[in-house]
C-alpha positions in Angstrom: 83.0 65.8 110.6 83.8 63.7 107.6 83.2 60.0 107.6 86.0 57.5 107.3 86.5 56.9 103.6 87.7 53.5 102.3 88.3 53.1 98.6 88.6 49.7 96.9 90.3 49.3 93.6 92.2 46.7 91.6 92.7 45.4 88.1 89.5 44.6 86.3 88.1 41.2 87.2 89.9 40.6 90.5 86.8 40.8 92.6 87.1 44.3 94.1 83.4 45.0 93.9 82.6 41.8 95.9 85.2 42.7 98.6 84.0 46.3 98.9 80.4 45.0 99.3 81.5 42.4 101.8 83.4 44.9 103.8 80.5 47.4 103.9 78.1 44.5 104.9 80.4 43.5 107.8 80.6 47.1 109.0 76.8 47.5 108.9 76.3 44.1 110.6 78.7 45.2 113.3 76.6 48.3 114.2 78.3 51.0 112.2 76.4 53.4 110.0 77.8 52.5 106.7 77.3 53.6 103.1 78.7 51.8 100.1 79.0 53.8 96.9 80.0 52.7 93.4 81.8 55.0 91.0 82.6 52.1 88.7 80.8 52.6 85.3 80.3 48.8 85.1 77.5 49.2 87.7 78.3 45.8 89.3 77.7 46.7 93.0 73.9 46.0 92.7 74.7 42.6 91.2 76.9 41.7 94.2 74.0 42.5 96.6 71.4 40.9 94.2 69.3 44.1 94.3 69.0 47.1 91.9 70.7 50.3 93.0 70.0 53.9 91.8 71.5 57.3 92.1 69.6 57.8 95.3 70.6 56.3 98.7 68.8 53.0 99.3 68.7 50.6 102.2 69.8 46.9 102.2 69.1 44.6 105.1 72.0 42.6 106.6 71.8 39.2 108.3 72.3 40.8 111.8 69.4 43.2 111.3 71.8 46.1 110.6 70.9 48.5 107.8 73.5 49.1 105.0 73.0 52.1 102.8 74.0 51.9 99.1 74.2 54.1 96.1 75.3 53.8 92.5 76.6 57.2 91.4 75.1 58.5 88.2 77.7 60.9 86.8 75.5 61.8 83.8 72.9 63.3 86.1 75.6 65.1 88.1 76.9 66.7 84.9 73.4 67.9 84.0 72.8 69.3 87.5 76.1 70.7 88.6 78.1 71.4 85.5 75.5 73.3 83.5 75.9 76.7 85.2 79.7 76.7 85.2 79.7 75.7 81.5 77.5 78.7 80.9 80.0 81.0 82.7 82.9 79.5 80.8 81.1 80.0 77.4 80.6 83.6 78.4 84.3 84.1 79.0 85.3 82.3 75.8 82.8 84.1 73.7 83.9 87.4 75.1 87.5 86.5 74.1 86.3 86.1 70.5 85.9 82.4 70.4 83.2 81.2 68.1 80.0 80.1 69.9 80.2 76.5 68.6 83.9 76.3 69.5 83.1 77.7 73.0 80.5 75.0 73.4 83.0 72.2 72.5 85.8 73.7 74.7 83.7 73.6 77.8 83.1 69.8 77.4 86.2 68.9 79.5 87.4 65.3 79.6 87.1 63.8 83.1 84.3 66.0 84.3 81.9 63.1 84.9 84.5 61.2 87.0 85.4 64.4 88.9 81.8 65.1 89.7 81.4 61.5 90.8 84.3 61.9 93.2 82.8 65.2 94.4 79.6 63.4 95.1 81.5 60.9 97.3 83.0 63.8 99.2 79.6 65.4 99.7 78.2 62.2 101.1 81.2 61.6 103.3 81.0 65.1 104.8 77.3 65.7 105.0 75.8 62.3 105.6 75.1 60.6 108.9 77.5 57.7 108.1 80.5 56.6 110.2 82.2 55.1 107.1 81.8 55.3 103.4 83.1 52.4 101.3 83.7 53.2 97.7 83.8 50.6 94.9 86.1 52.4 92.4 86.7 51.5 88.8 89.7 49.4 87.8 93.2 50.7 88.8 94.0 52.6 85.6 90.7 54.5 85.7 91.0 55.0 89.5 94.5 56.5 89.3 93.3 58.9 86.6 90.3 59.8 88.8 92.3 60.4 91.9 94.7 62.6 90.1 91.9 64.8 88.6 91.4 67.2 91.5 95.1 68.3 91.4 95.2 68.4 87.6 92.0 70.4 87.4 93.1 72.8 90.2 96.4 73.4 88.4 94.6 74.0 85.1 92.2 76.4 86.8 94.9 78.3 88.6 96.8 78.9 85.4 93.8 79.9 83.4 92.1 82.0 86.1 94.4 83.4 88.9 93.3 82.9 92.5 92.7 86.4 93.6 89.1 87.3 92.9 89.7 90.9 91.8 92.4 89.7 89.3 89.9 87.2 87.9 87.3 89.9 87.5 89.7 92.2 85.8 90.8 89.4 83.5 87.3 88.6 82.5 86.3 92.2 82.0 89.5 92.7 79.9 89.0 89.8 77.6 85.3 90.4 77.0 85.4 94.2 76.8 81.7 94.5 77.4 79.0 93.4 79.9 78.0 94.3 83.4 80.2 94.0 86.4 77.6 91.6 87.9 78.1 89.1 85.1 81.9 89.0 85.7 81.3 88.8 89.5 79.0 85.8 88.9 81.6 84.1 86.7 84.4 84.8 89.2 82.3 83.5 92.0 81.5 80.3 90.1 85.2 79.7 89.3 86.1 80.5 93.0 83.6 77.8 94.2 85.1 75.3 91.7 88.6 76.0 92.9 87.5 75.7 96.6 85.7 72.4 95.8 88.8 71.0 94.1 91.0 72.0 97.1 88.6 70.3 99.5 88.5 67.2 97.4 92.3 67.0 97.3 92.3 67.6 101.1 89.9 64.7 101.6 91.9 62.3 99.4 95.1 63.0 101.3 93.4 63.0 104.7 94.4 60.5 107.4 90.7 59.4 107.4 91.0 58.3 103.8 92.7 55.2 102.5 92.8 52.9 99.5 92.6 49.1 99.7 94.1 47.3 96.7 92.6 44.0 95.5 94.5 41.5 93.4 94.6 37.9 92.4 97.9 36.1 92.9 99.2 36.3 89.4 102.4 38.0 88.2 100.8 40.4 85.8 98.2 41.5 88.3 100.8 41.8 91.1 103.0 44.0 88.9 100.1 46.4 88.3 99.3 46.4 92.0 102.9 47.4 92.8 102.8 50.2 90.3 99.5 51.4 91.7 101.0 51.5 95.3 103.8 53.8 93.9 101.4 56.0 92.0 99.2 56.5 94.9 102.1 57.3 97.2 103.3 59.8 94.7 99.9 61.6 95.0 100.1 61.5 98.8 97.2 59.0 99.0 97.5 56.3 101.7 97.3 52.6 100.9 96.3 50.8 104.1 96.2 47.2 102.8 96.5 44.7 100.0 94.0 41.8 99.6 94.8 38.7 97.6 91.5 37.3 96.3 90.7 33.8 94.9 93.6 32.0 96.7 93.1 28.3 95.9 93.0 25.9 99.0 95.8 23.6 100.1 95.1 20.0 99.0 97.0 18.3 101.8 98.0 14.7 100.9 95.3 14.3 98.3 96.4 12.7 95.0 95.0 12.7 91.5 94.9 15.1 88.5 92.7 17.7 90.3 94.7 17.7 93.4 98.0 18.0 91.5 96.6 20.9 89.5 95.5 22.7 92.7 98.8 22.0 94.3 100.7 23.5 91.3 98.4 26.5 91.2 98.8 27.2 94.9 102.6 27.0 94.7 102.5 29.6 91.9 100.3 31.8 94.0 102.5 31.5 97.1 105.5 32.5 95.0 103.7 35.7 93.8 102.5 36.5 97.3 106.1 36.1 98.7 107.3 38.7 96.2 104.7 41.2 97.6 105.9 40.8 101.1 107.6 44.3 101.0 104.2 45.9 100.6 103.2 44.8 104.1 100.8 42.2 105.3 98.7 40.8 102.5 95.3 39.5 103.5 94.1 36.4 101.7 90.6 35.4 100.6 90.0 31.8 99.6 88.6 30.9 96.2 85.0 29.9 96.6 83.1 27.3 94.7 80.0 29.4 94.5 79.8 33.1 93.5 78.9 35.2 96.6 75.7 37.1 95.9 73.6 38.7 98.6 74.4 40.0 102.1 74.5 36.5 103.8 77.2 35.3 101.3 79.0 38.6 101.5 79.1 38.5 105.3 80.7 35.0 105.0 83.3 36.4 102.7 84.1 39.2 105.1 84.4 36.8 108.0 87.1 34.9 106.0 88.8 38.1 105.1 89.0 39.9 108.4 88.8 36.9 110.8 87.3 38.8 113.7 89.4 42.0 113.2 88.0 45.4 112.6 87.5 45.8 108.8 88.7 49.4 109.1 92.0 48.4 110.6 94.4 48.5 107.7 97.3 47.5 109.8 99.8 49.7 108.1 101.1 52.8 109.8 100.8 56.0 107.8 104.1 57.2 106.4 105.0 60.8 105.8 105.6 61.4 102.1 108.4 64.0 102.5 111.0 64.3 105.2 114.1 66.5 105.3 117.3 65.4 107.1 120.5 67.4 107.7 123.3 64.9 106.7 126.3 67.1 107.1 127.4 70.7 107.2 125.1 72.5 104.8 124.2 69.1 103.3 120.6 67.9 103.2 118.6 64.8 102.1 115.0 64.9 101.0 113.4 61.5 101.5 110.3 60.7 99.5 108.5 57.6 100.8 107.9 55.9 97.4 107.9 52.1 97.0 109.6 52.5 93.6 111.0 48.9 93.3 111.8 48.1 89.7 109.9 51.1 88.3 111.5 53.5 85.9 112.3 56.8 87.7 113.2 60.3 86.5 114.0 63.4 88.4 114.1 67.0 87.3 114.3 70.4 89.0 111.5 72.8 87.8 111.9 76.1 89.5 111.0 75.6 93.2 109.6 72.2 92.5 111.0 68.7 92.1 109.5 66.8 89.2 109.3 63.1 90.0 108.2 60.7 87.2 107.6 57.1 88.0 106.5 54.7 85.2 105.3 57.7 83.2 103.3 59.3 86.0 104.7 62.7 86.9 104.1 64.9 89.9 105.6 68.3 90.9 106.6 68.2 94.5 107.0 71.6 96.1 110.3 71.8 97.8 110.5 73.0 101.4 111.8 76.6 101.7 115.2 75.4 103.0 115.8 73.4 99.8 114.7 76.1 97.3 118.1 77.7 97.6 119.9 74.4 97.1 121.2 72.4 94.2 120.4 68.7 93.7 123.8 66.8 94.0 122.6 63.3 93.7 119.8 60.7 94.3 119.5 57.1 95.2 117.0 54.4 96.2 117.1 52.8 99.6 114.7 50.9 101.9 112.8 54.0 102.7 112.2 55.0 99.1 113.9 57.8 97.2 116.7 59.9 98.8 117.6 63.1 97.0 120.7 65.0 98.2 121.0 68.8 98.2 123.7 71.3 98.8 123.5 75.1 99.0 123.5 77.0 95.7 126.3 79.7 96.1 124.4 82.1 93.9 121.2 81.9 96.0 122.3 81.0 99.5 123.7 84.5 100.3 120.7 86.4 99.1 
């Protein structure tokens, strides 16, 4: 059974690593078997604990005598270990198709492989380890969005290049190469099949009810705008966001007077205005700005106590929303509702065969239409409180078939 998977991300510099480490520390201190993993190339997780981390699972003592396990993923080592064999198979295919050996070598160095393998390592740990929960310190939001989109993108690429059915793959490989033994093509087909299966499992894990993303921000308009776009992009990929955390919220000054108090009062008023604008994203947890940098498990546990205030750190508080729902709105009239918090984002829709192409702020996803709507035409679309509502009516040319 897979562990509960909780991913932390946010714009660079907002304190996501500290809050991921604090959450994992609180979970371990509360008696849960917890593992905290960093896929952030900045390698800051060890700095938050004040101890060096490696690519092997290590132990960190917590103030309550609980044991927290921690790991810094080393994607370079994963490439050397896991990607070498498949690259060899792909070079065989390309060389058999007449691609120059040097070109074949370059073509098998695919962008994003390191990040994809890092995410696959997280899946392996979550599914095979003894942990109740795996907390992941991801990279900044832009890199994280690209990372979480990779399994679907790679799977689509693989499906187009090498069809699913194993015998078709074998025939394709034998056809383009024109030589070699059947065993060689079987081995290549098997390797590609394992990759496709791994990608499907990875996509399944990311969209599972046991997986969620927690977004960290500082109460600034630029950061809040990026957070809002991230919520929409993750919803578009079917990945659940279970909470938003506002870090470094300055304290109230009460009736104090003086330049410092006036500055804090003005800054807090600006932060409150930003937080009010995020109210539609649900309850936003707040973490006070601290005078000293929290380093080590004792300081991190104190941060977690201020963040969760006695509540279960795994309780995101937001109910899961179904991405797609279909309603009958009249005689042979249907509405497809897509639960996307679009807000002020730019939106574009297009029908591509049996799919609906939804593009939000330049991020595009093909959404497979339910069978009922494949024989319908799009008659309109609008945004409402539930997200995007797309209206359909039967296509006379297809409905009678």
